[in-house]
Backbone as CSV, one residue per row, in Angstrom:
resi,resn,N_x,N_y,N_z,CA_x,CA_y,CA_z,C_x,C_y,C_z
1,UNK,-100.535,-69.168,-15.656,-100.081,-68.539,-16.958,-99.918,-69.533,-17.885
2,UNK,-99.263,-70.892,-17.557,-99.044,-71.709,-18.223,-100.380,-72.276,-19.057
3,UNK,-101.184,-72.475,-18.190,-102.411,-73.241,-18.512,-103.156,-72.264,-19.604
4,UNK,-103.064,-70.897,-19.414,-103.525,-70.153,-20.330,-102.952,-70.161,-21.628
5,UNK,-101.675,-70.017,-21.481,-100.930,-70.335,-22.951,-100.972,-71.232,-23.775
6,UNK,-101.067,-72.507,-23.007,-101.569,-73.744,-23.680,-102.826,-73.692,-24.405
7,UNK,-103.937,-72.909,-23.768,-105.206,-72.909,-24.647,-104.765,-71.818,-25.841
8,UNK,-104.079,-70.787,-25.725,-103.811,-69.865,-26.672,-103.087,-70.619,-27.815
9,UNK,-102.246,-71.454,-27.722,-101.398,-72.242,-28.571,-102.368,-73.125,-29.269
10,UNK,-103.179,-73.874,-28.407,-104.418,-74.732,-29.236,-105.163,-73.763,-29.814
11,UNK,-105.630,-72.829,-29.745,-106.639,-71.951,-30.298,-105.922,-71.365,-31.900
12,UNK,-104.755,-71.237,-31.751,-104.037,-70.793,-32.756,-104.147,-71.880,-33.652
13,UNK,-103.411,-73.053,-33.039,-103.516,-74.040,-34.321,-104.729,-74.439,-35.085
14,UNK,-105.796,-74.477,-34.056,-107.207,-74.834,-34.742,-107.361,-73.492,-35.716
15,UNK,-107.095,-72.375,-35.565,-107.293,-71.355,-36.664,-106.256,-71.577,-37.698
16,UNK,-105.125,-71.939,-37.697,-104.513,-72.225,-38.869,-104.978,-73.171,-39.722
17,UNK,-105.521,-74.524,-38.975,-106.133,-75.311,-39.792,-107.297,-74.861,-40.463
18,UNK,-108.067,-74.030,-39.802,-109.379,-73.873,-40.504,-108.817,-72.826,-41.829
19,UNK,-107.800,-72.189,-41.637,-107.393,-71.317,-43.008,-107.377,-71.936,-44.463
20,UNK,-107.252,-73.332,-44.229,-107.026,-74.184,-45.551,-108.453,-74.047,-46.407
21,UNK,-109.329,-73.781,-45.909,-110.499,-73.707,-46.575,-110.738,-72.151,-47.012
22,UNK,-110.076,-71.315,-46.956,-110.367,-70.028,-47.372,-109.899,-69.761,-48.885
23,UNK,-110.896,-69.294,-49.613,-110.636,-69.078,-51.047,-109.442,-68.546,-51.694
24,UNK,-109.090,-67.449,-50.719,-107.848,-66.584,-51.023,-106.699,-66.864,-50.245
25,UNK,-106.584,-67.953,-49.577,-105.425,-68.175,-48.820,-104.076,-68.715,-49.971
26,UNK,-103.137,-67.839,-49.442,-101.855,-68.444,-49.991,-100.932,-68.868,-49.045
27,UNK,-100.298,-70.168,-49.465,-99.395,-70.751,-48.544,-98.183,-70.667,-48.774
28,UNK,-97.186,-70.486,-48.068,-95.795,-70.213,-48.331,-94.868,-70.955,-47.656
29,UNK,-93.685,-70.939,-47.754,-92.619,-71.452,-47.028,-91.356,-70.373,-46.675
30,UNK,-91.040,-70.226,-45.472,-90.137,-69.138,-45.082,-89.086,-70.205,-44.410
31,UNK,-87.682,-69.073,-44.512,-86.500,-69.802,-43.528,-85.888,-68.454,-43.279
32,UNK,-85.282,-68.588,-41.995,-84.675,-67.405,-41.713,-83.806,-67.816,-40.349
33,UNK,-83.335,-66.631,-39.697,-82.672,-66.800,-38.414,-83.063,-65.742,-37.339
34,UNK,-82.993,-66.265,-36.095,-83.436,-65.148,-35.200,-82.309,-65.053,-34.049
35,UNK,-82.425,-64.121,-33.193,-81.678,-63.798,-31.983,-82.488,-63.382,-30.798
36,UNK,-81.934,-64.036,-29.414,-82.579,-63.689,-28.426,-81.715,-62.800,-27.519
37,UNK,-82.239,-61.384,-27.512,-81.218,-60.353,-26.844,-79.796,-60.177,-27.498
38,UNK,-79.769,-60.556,-28.717,-78.435,-60.325,-29.473,-77.356,-61.406,-29.018
39,UNK,-77.675,-62.323,-28.165,-76.595,-63.170,-27.554,-76.845,-64.598,-28.337
40,UNK,-77.896,-65.088,-28.133,-78.354,-66.642,-28.773,-79.102,-66.209,-30.402
41,UNK,-78.259,-66.939,-31.059,-78.891,-67.271,-32.519,-79.132,-68.474,-32.761
42,UNK,-80.234,-68.606,-33.737,-80.557,-69.929,-34.122,-81.600,-69.750,-35.505
43,UNK,-81.978,-71.061,-36.117,-82.700,-70.976,-37.291,-83.877,-71.286,-37.216
44,UNK,-84.820,-70.933,-38.023,-86.402,-71.121,-38.080,-86.751,-71.334,-39.365
45,UNK,-87.884,-72.159,-39.423,-88.708,-72.407,-40.874,-90.013,-72.035,-40.323
46,UNK,-90.705,-71.583,-41.316,-92.028,-71.153,-41.227,-93.072,-71.619,-42.463
47,UNK,-94.610,-71.783,-42.315,-95.348,-71.791,-43.231,-96.392,-71.072,-43.158
48,UNK,-96.235,-69.726,-43.726,-97.301,-68.816,-43.480,-98.354,-69.066,-44.335
49,UNK,-99.535,-68.643,-44.022,-100.957,-68.647,-44.464,-101.613,-67.334,-44.664
50,UNK,-101.501,-66.588,-46.149,-101.923,-65.221,-46.067,-103.500,-65.476,-46.609
51,UNK,-104.116,-65.128,-45.424,-105.635,-65.249,-45.617,-106.491,-64.393,-46.675
52,UNK,-105.774,-63.244,-46.603,-105.931,-61.829,-47.394,-105.037,-60.971,-47.489
53,UNK,-105.423,-59.971,-48.115,-104.204,-58.837,-48.022,-103.823,-58.175,-46.738
54,UNK,-104.834,-58.533,-45.710,-104.554,-57.989,-44.429,-104.335,-58.926,-43.332
55,UNK,-104.634,-60.041,-43.307,-104.102,-61.033,-42.369,-103.397,-62.306,-42.569
56,UNK,-102.418,-62.510,-41.855,-101.536,-63.918,-42.037,-101.620,-64.635,-40.878
57,UNK,-101.413,-65.880,-40.771,-101.137,-66.929,-39.881,-99.872,-67.397,-40.098
58,UNK,-98.958,-67.700,-39.185,-97.656,-68.289,-39.430,-97.249,-69.304,-38.432
59,UNK,-97.416,-70.456,-38.547,-96.664,-71.432,-37.963,-95.110,-71.419,-37.970
60,UNK,-94.452,-71.880,-37.051,-93.199,-71.945,-37.269,-92.471,-72.958,-36.262
61,UNK,-91.106,-73.363,-36.561,-90.387,-74.106,-35.712,-89.068,-73.649,-35.558
62,UNK,-88.174,-73.540,-34.465,-87.080,-72.976,-34.415,-85.933,-73.979,-33.755
63,UNK,-84.748,-73.685,-33.884,-83.780,-74.548,-33.161,-82.368,-73.707,-32.943
64,UNK,-81.998,-73.941,-31.948,-80.360,-73.267,-31.779,-79.711,-74.246,-30.688
65,UNK,-78.451,-74.314,-30.807,-77.351,-75.055,-29.936,-76.376,-74.162,-29.753
66,UNK,-75.701,-74.349,-28.714,-73.996,-73.844,-28.397,-73.440,-74.370,-27.320
67,UNK,-72.164,-74.481,-27.642,-71.296,-75.069,-26.666,-70.199,-73.712,-26.346
68,UNK,-69.924,-73.890,-24.943,-68.931,-73.011,-24.503,-67.837,-73.711,-23.798
69,UNK,-66.477,-73.338,-23.740,-65.471,-73.797,-22.796,-64.699,-72.658,-22.356
70,UNK,-64.534,-72.693,-21.317,-63.728,-71.469,-20.410,-63.096,-72.277,-19.423
71,UNK,-61.803,-72.548,-20.034,-60.643,-73.230,-19.036,-60.005,-72.245,-18.397
72,UNK,-59.126,-72.251,-17.385,-58.208,-71.420,-16.786,-57.237,-72.132,-16.126
73,UNK,-56.482,-71.374,-15.247,-55.367,-71.780,-14.411,-55.967,-72.704,-13.220
74,UNK,-57.440,-72.530,-12.773,-57.719,-73.453,-11.828,-58.607,-74.377,-12.308
75,UNK,-58.735,-74.567,-13.509,-59.742,-75.844,-13.882,-58.895,-76.617,-14.993
76,UNK,-59.167,-77.895,-14.912,-58.928,-78.845,-16.172,-59.942,-78.766,-17.345
77,UNK,-61.114,-78.514,-16.915,-62.107,-78.026,-17.722,-63.234,-77.752,-17.554
78,UNK,-63.928,-76.819,-18.159,-65.109,-76.035,-17.853,-66.105,-75.838,-19.110
79,UNK,-67.003,-76.793,-19.223,-67.734,-76.921,-20.616,-69.235,-76.821,-20.224
80,UNK,-69.769,-75.812,-21.166,-71.249,-76.048,-20.993,-72.028,-75.989,-22.566
81,UNK,-73.113,-76.608,-22.412,-74.054,-76.699,-23.936,-75.295,-76.411,-23.687
82,UNK,-75.981,-76.168,-24.560,-77.302,-75.711,-24.502,-77.940,-75.926,-25.793
83,UNK,-79.264,-76.760,-25.763,-80.126,-76.918,-26.920,-81.422,-76.508,-26.744
84,UNK,-82.084,-76.066,-27.645,-83.266,-75.468,-27.731,-84.202,-75.702,-29.034
85,UNK,-85.297,-76.424,-28.560,-86.361,-76.591,-29.767,-87.648,-75.711,-29.416
86,UNK,-88.126,-75.094,-30.547,-89.328,-74.310,-30.187,-90.401,-74.458,-31.414
87,UNK,-91.682,-74.516,-31.150,-92.539,-74.130,-32.003,-93.759,-73.348,-31.762
88,UNK,-94.366,-72.668,-32.611,-95.380,-71.771,-32.280,-96.144,-71.131,-33.616
89,UNK,-96.869,-70.201,-33.160,-98.034,-69.593,-34.275,-98.197,-68.275,-34.179
90,UNK,-97.946,-67.421,-35.313,-98.007,-65.814,-35.388,-99.336,-65.661,-35.887
91,UNK,-100.084,-64.740,-35.570,-101.262,-64.179,-35.885,-100.800,-62.545,-36.335
92,UNK,-101.255,-62.089,-37.653,-100.397,-60.634,-37.782,-101.669,-60.036,-38.715
93,UNK,-101.825,-58.759,-38.444,-102.664,-57.965,-39.334,-101.249,-57.266,-40.515
94,UNK,-101.817,-57.012,-41.499,-100.876,-56.674,-42.596,-101.453,-55.023,-43.121
95,UNK,-100.544,-54.155,-42.997,-100.874,-52.736,-43.537,-99.997,-52.468,-44.657
96,UNK,-100.440,-52.070,-45.896,-99.481,-51.449,-46.913,-98.868,-50.074,-46.586
97,UNK,-97.783,-50.178,-46.817,-96.865,-48.885,-46.676,-96.791,-48.190,-47.838
98,UNK,-95.824,-48.874,-48.672,-95.526,-48.583,-50.193,-95.816,-49.539,-50.974
99,UNK,-95.752,-49.212,-52.266,-95.792,-50.499,-53.246,-95.066,-51.682,-52.938
100,UNK,-93.812,-51.455,-52.625,-92.928,-52.678,-52.321,-92.764,-52.964,-50.628
101,UNK,-93.556,-52.421,-49.832,-93.450,-52.735,-48.470,-94.625,-52.701,-47.695
102,UNK,-94.583,-53.643,-46.712,-95.771,-53.706,-45.999,-95.376,-53.936,-44.485
103,UNK,-96.361,-53.336,-43.562,-95.946,-53.296,-42.029,-96.732,-54.505,-41.498
104,UNK,-96.459,-55.233,-40.637,-97.283,-56.142,-39.987,-97.084,-56.262,-38.422
105,UNK,-98.082,-56.420,-37.961,-98.079,-56.552,-36.307,-99.090,-57.617,-35.942
106,UNK,-98.782,-57.886,-34.648,-99.498,-59.058,-33.859,-98.783,-59.907,-32.746
107,UNK,-99.045,-60.920,-32.657,-98.366,-61.508,-31.632,-98.088,-63.291,-31.983
108,UNK,-97.011,-63.608,-31.257,-96.522,-65.069,-31.511,-96.956,-65.586,-30.336
109,UNK,-97.280,-66.905,-30.222,-97.311,-67.924,-29.125,-96.265,-68.842,-29.407
110,UNK,-95.684,-69.409,-28.168,-94.281,-70.060,-28.442,-94.303,-71.108,-27.360
111,UNK,-94.180,-72.342,-27.820,-93.517,-73.280,-26.955,-92.436,-73.976,-27.125
112,UNK,-91.443,-74.155,-26.030,-90.327,-74.671,-26.474,-89.635,-75.491,-25.183
113,UNK,-88.629,-76.096,-25.701,-87.880,-77.040,-24.701,-86.215,-76.839,-24.775
114,UNK,-85.580,-76.504,-23.613,-84.280,-76.180,-23.396,-83.652,-77.228,-22.603
115,UNK,-82.530,-77.858,-23.214,-81.798,-78.683,-22.407,-80.224,-78.067,-22.186
116,UNK,-79.698,-78.086,-21.072,-78.487,-77.681,-20.670,-77.671,-78.563,-20.152
117,UNK,-76.210,-78.648,-20.220,-75.379,-79.487,-19.707,-73.924,-78.758,-19.255
118,UNK,-73.535,-78.818,-18.204,-72.392,-78.143,-17.697,-71.523,-79.179,-16.912
119,UNK,-70.292,-79.335,-17.217,-69.079,-80.303,-16.604,-68.012,-79.467,-16.253
120,UNK,-67.521,-79.461,-15.026,-66.509,-78.800,-14.429,-65.483,-79.681,-13.671
121,UNK,-64.287,-79.606,-13.951,-63.338,-80.139,-13.042,-62.044,-79.291,-12.884
122,UNK,-61.849,-79.268,-11.551,-60.582,-78.831,-11.097,-59.620,-79.287,-10.305
123,UNK,-58.449,-79.401,-10.354,-57.303,-80.010,-9.724,-56.444,-79.003,-9.159
124,UNK,-56.317,-79.099,-7.940,-55.336,-78.214,-7.001,-54.096,-78.864,-6.397
125,UNK,-53.017,-78.639,-6.597,-51.811,-79.015,-6.388,-51.126,-78.328,-5.150
126,UNK,-50.591,-78.910,-4.249,-50.072,-78.466,-2.910,-48.593,-78.420,-3.047
127,UNK,-48.003,-77.415,-2.284,-46.522,-77.588,-2.206,-45.905,-78.765,-2.034
128,UNK,-46.735,-79.370,-1.022,-46.089,-80.632,-0.584,-46.246,-81.576,-1.691
129,UNK,-46.816,-81.417,-2.854,-47.049,-82.421,-3.961,-48.377,-83.201,-4.065
130,UNK,-49.138,-83.004,-2.874,-50.461,-83.494,-2.809,-51.533,-82.846,-3.598
131,UNK,-52.542,-83.307,-4.288,-53.384,-82.751,-5.182,-54.845,-83.028,-4.663
132,UNK,-55.633,-82.203,-5.084,-57.139,-82.295,-4.616,-57.785,-82.167,-5.996
133,UNK,-58.731,-83.038,-6.343,-59.815,-82.746,-7.538,-60.847,-82.433,-6.752
134,UNK,-61.964,-81.765,-7.810,-63.304,-81.538,-7.432,-63.838,-81.578,-8.958
135,UNK,-65.189,-82.383,-9.105,-65.959,-82.447,-10.326,-67.362,-81.897,-9.956
136,UNK,-67.901,-81.324,-10.872,-69.392,-81.115,-10.865,-69.882,-81.136,-12.390
137,UNK,-71.089,-81.631,-12.334,-72.038,-81.998,-13.510,-73.452,-81.240,-13.147
138,UNK,-73.809,-80.473,-14.081,-75.344,-79.972,-14.128,-75.884,-80.242,-15.254
139,UNK,-76.991,-80.544,-15.107,-78.039,-80.978,-16.046,-79.362,-80.169,-15.764
140,UNK,-79.967,-79.686,-16.828,-81.373,-79.204,-16.785,-82.204,-79.329,-17.950
141,UNK,-83.374,-79.758,-17.739,-84.411,-79.700,-18.802,-85.664,-78.937,-18.399
142,UNK,-85.819,-77.827,-19.442,-86.986,-76.910,-19.066,-87.818,-76.641,-20.318
143,UNK,-89.237,-76.625,-19.845,-90.341,-76.573,-20.818,-90.893,-75.255,-20.568
144,UNK,-91.133,-74.375,-21.686,-91.515,-73.153,-21.563,-92.600,-72.876,-22.552
145,UNK,-93.404,-71.615,-21.984,-94.574,-71.353,-22.844,-94.383,-69.672,-22.773
146,UNK,-94.672,-69.021,-23.950,-94.390,-67.576,-24.133,-95.518,-67.102,-24.924
147,UNK,-95.299,-65.748,-24.943,-96.170,-64.812,-26.088,-95.385,-63.716,-26.382
148,UNK,-95.018,-63.453,-27.428,-94.399,-62.439,-28.158,-95.252,-61.186,-29.149
149,UNK,-95.558,-60.196,-28.428,-96.112,-59.073,-29.390,-95.002,-58.594,-30.164
150,UNK,-95.505,-58.474,-31.699,-94.491,-58.575,-32.663,-94.868,-57.422,-33.724
151,UNK,-93.872,-56.521,-34.109,-93.836,-55.741,-35.092,-92.766,-55.800,-36.155
152,UNK,-93.238,-55.869,-37.344,-92.125,-56.017,-38.628,-92.616,-55.400,-39.833
153,UNK,-91.615,-55.423,-40.803,-91.716,-54.924,-42.044,-91.231,-55.898,-43.160
154,UNK,-92.008,-56.034,-44.076,-91.485,-56.784,-45.231,-91.360,-55.875,-46.741
155,UNK,-90.235,-56.698,-47.235,-89.989,-55.897,-48.700,-90.781,-56.959,-49.510
156,UNK,-91.301,-56.726,-50.513,-91.847,-57.492,-51.501,-90.844,-57.390,-52.643
157,UNK,-90.300,-58.427,-52.807,-89.454,-58.722,-54.194,-90.299,-58.777,-55.552
158,UNK,-91.151,-59.596,-55.363,-92.217,-59.614,-56.266,-93.472,-60.125,-55.749
159,UNK,-94.348,-60.624,-56.652,-95.686,-61.502,-56.224,-95.393,-62.822,-55.178
160,UNK,-94.288,-63.417,-55.365,-94.015,-64.797,-54.816,-93.146,-64.451,-53.539
161,UNK,-92.067,-63.675,-53.658,-90.818,-63.654,-52.531,-90.703,-62.435,-51.874
162,UNK,-90.769,-62.322,-50.484,-90.599,-61.464,-49.934,-89.322,-61.495,-48.786
163,UNK,-88.920,-60.397,-48.056,-87.789,-60.540,-47.253,-88.304,-59.788,-45.994
164,UNK,-88.337,-60.151,-44.859,-89.017,-59.387,-43.620,-88.002,-59.392,-42.617
165,UNK,-88.198,-58.449,-41.756,-87.410,-58.149,-40.488,-88.858,-57.750,-39.147
166,UNK,-88.367,-58.766,-38.057,-89.354,-57.957,-37.099,-88.743,-58.218,-35.756
167,UNK,-89.334,-57.647,-34.800,-88.859,-57.974,-33.401,-89.825,-57.808,-32.539
168,UNK,-89.784,-58.097,-31.214,-90.671,-58.330,-30.122,-90.180,-58.529,-28.669
169,UNK,-90.940,-58.171,-27.839,-90.690,-58.760,-26.361,-91.437,-60.120,-26.169
170,UNK,-90.313,-61.070,-25.906,-90.742,-62.480,-25.517,-90.875,-62.553,-24.288
171,UNK,-92.118,-62.873,-23.509,-92.171,-62.924,-22.319,-92.653,-64.415,-22.104
172,UNK,-91.895,-64.925,-21.308,-92.019,-66.505,-21.009,-92.252,-67.172,-19.537
173,UNK,-92.684,-68.222,-19.194,-92.755,-68.945,-18.119,-92.594,-70.555,-18.220
174,UNK,-92.010,-71.159,-17.366,-91.798,-72.378,-17.464,-91.292,-72.932,-16.212
175,UNK,-91.057,-74.338,-16.360,-90.441,-75.130,-15.302,-89.281,-75.898,-15.829
176,UNK,-88.125,-75.705,-14.999,-86.882,-76.414,-15.332,-86.448,-77.312,-14.452
177,UNK,-86.394,-78.447,-14.723,-85.983,-79.680,-13.753,-84.371,-79.742,-13.988
178,UNK,-83.666,-79.646,-12.884,-82.299,-79.661,-12.573,-81.817,-80.812,-11.962
179,UNK,-80.602,-80.930,-12.134,-79.817,-82.078,-11.566,-78.516,-81.599,-11.440
180,UNK,-77.711,-81.649,-10.143,-76.725,-81.255,-9.891,-75.588,-82.367,-9.133
181,UNK,-74.786,-82.978,-9.890,-73.832,-84.241,-9.333,-72.350,-83.697,-8.915
182,UNK,-71.780,-84.027,-7.909,-70.684,-83.339,-7.290,-69.771,-84.246,-6.813
183,UNK,-68.549,-84.473,-6.830,-67.811,-85.312,-5.952,-66.298,-84.689,-6.001
184,UNK,-65.433,-85.228,-4.957,-64.244,-84.680,-4.883,-63.257,-85.831,-4.279
185,UNK,-61.821,-85.589,-4.336,-60.953,-86.399,-3.704,-61.173,-86.902,-2.079
186,UNK,-61.597,-85.724,-1.461,-61.933,-86.296,-0.139,-63.543,-86.688,0.404
187,UNK,-64.544,-86.247,-0.882,-65.548,-87.226,-0.740,-66.058,-87.808,-2.306
188,UNK,-65.462,-89.038,-2.437,-65.809,-89.628,-3.679,-67.385,-89.930,-3.878
189,UNK,-67.651,-90.277,-2.853,-69.420,-90.640,-3.301,-70.016,-89.481,-3.723
190,UNK,-69.570,-88.457,-3.198,-70.417,-86.875,-3.312,-71.663,-86.746,-3.057
191,UNK,-72.299,-85.780,-4.012,-73.810,-85.544,-3.695,-74.504,-85.636,-5.097
192,UNK,-76.097,-85.922,-5.259,-76.633,-85.967,-6.282,-77.908,-85.278,-5.823
193,UNK,-78.166,-84.042,-6.104,-79.399,-83.166,-5.995,-80.275,-83.038,-7.142
194,UNK,-81.516,-83.049,-6.940,-82.477,-82.670,-8.113,-83.426,-81.994,-7.509
195,UNK,-83.800,-81.014,-8.355,-84.986,-80.082,-7.886,-85.543,-79.270,-9.179
196,UNK,-86.800,-78.682,-8.859,-87.255,-77.842,-10.110,-87.277,-76.539,-9.413
197,UNK,-86.938,-75.619,-10.537,-87.206,-74.192,-10.534,-88.356,-73.722,-11.380
198,UNK,-89.089,-72.879,-11.252,-90.076,-72.177,-11.639,-89.491,-70.941,-12.298
199,UNK,-89.655,-70.730,-13.556,-88.854,-69.344,-14.026,-89.881,-68.570,-14.834
200,UNK,-89.523,-67.321,-14.770,-90.200,-66.135,-15.645,-89.215,-65.300,-16.013
201,UNK,-89.449,-64.760,-17.304,-88.407,-63.788,-17.835,-88.869,-63.203,-19.013
202,UNK,-88.198,-62.135,-19.670,-88.366,-61.544,-20.942,-86.997,-61.506,-21.683
203,UNK,-87.170,-61.477,-23.022,-86.024,-61.204,-23.921,-86.623,-60.628,-25.076
204,UNK,-85.768,-59.970,-25.624,-85.665,-59.169,-27.084,-85.615,-60.218,-28.084
205,UNK,-86.677,-60.386,-28.986,-86.550,-61.559,-30.010,-86.543,-60.865,-31.451
206,UNK,-85.543,-60.910,-32.054,-85.476,-60.349,-33.440,-85.384,-61.525,-34.571
207,UNK,-85.905,-61.394,-35.365,-86.289,-62.318,-36.492,-85.889,-61.869,-38.131
208,UNK,-85.295,-62.462,-38.774,-85.254,-61.916,-40.447,-85.741,-63.369,-41.061
209,UNK,-86.207,-63.171,-42.319,-87.020,-64.406,-42.783,-87.128,-63.764,-44.197
210,UNK,-86.885,-64.977,-45.124,-87.163,-65.046,-46.462,-88.180,-65.911,-46.860
211,UNK,-89.361,-65.525,-47.651,-90.473,-66.312,-47.529,-90.994,-66.179,-49.197
212,UNK,-91.352,-67.388,-49.507,-91.777,-67.814,-50.977,-93.258,-68.229,-50.681
213,UNK,-94.165,-67.596,-51.344,-95.509,-67.685,-51.515,-96.095,-68.659,-52.748
214,UNK,-96.814,-69.552,-52.555,-97.180,-70.164,-53.626,-98.858,-69.682,-54.217
């Protein structure tokens, strides 16, 4: 699946470059926000190429990061952070609904990199006054490829500006390189484990976008 998606991404990129020579092509710039299953939010920029009134190619790049801290009576600290970078290209058919509204549908091909980091430390104090400390550090680096069938609607503010909302099911596959380091008072040298996890999944992807066409 990864190899097939790589070929799709390459084909979409070549199709995007070929659109420069089309006489009716309009080039734009878009900014917006997206969410994954209503939990993760990030920002995105896009460069749409409207080939004609019925076809659009839209390369885009996205970014999000988040940090969580979940301290408790049993832990000194428990933090996790995640950073995601993604690039992709969408190919959409456009259908006129009303004078100011357009329906578009197609697919996005996406490649992304995700880096996560989690640190945990807990200290237990016994009734005799002795204490026991345990530390864990998890790191992961994942590379993913995915496809997202998309359905959206655009409101045409005028000939050059539009506001759009779309959603789709993001199907992805990739490899995640993970490393877990752990040590404690009773085992200062601890452990250092490295392994690779193959992952597949699906997520609801929703996006809003404000676009300016030149």
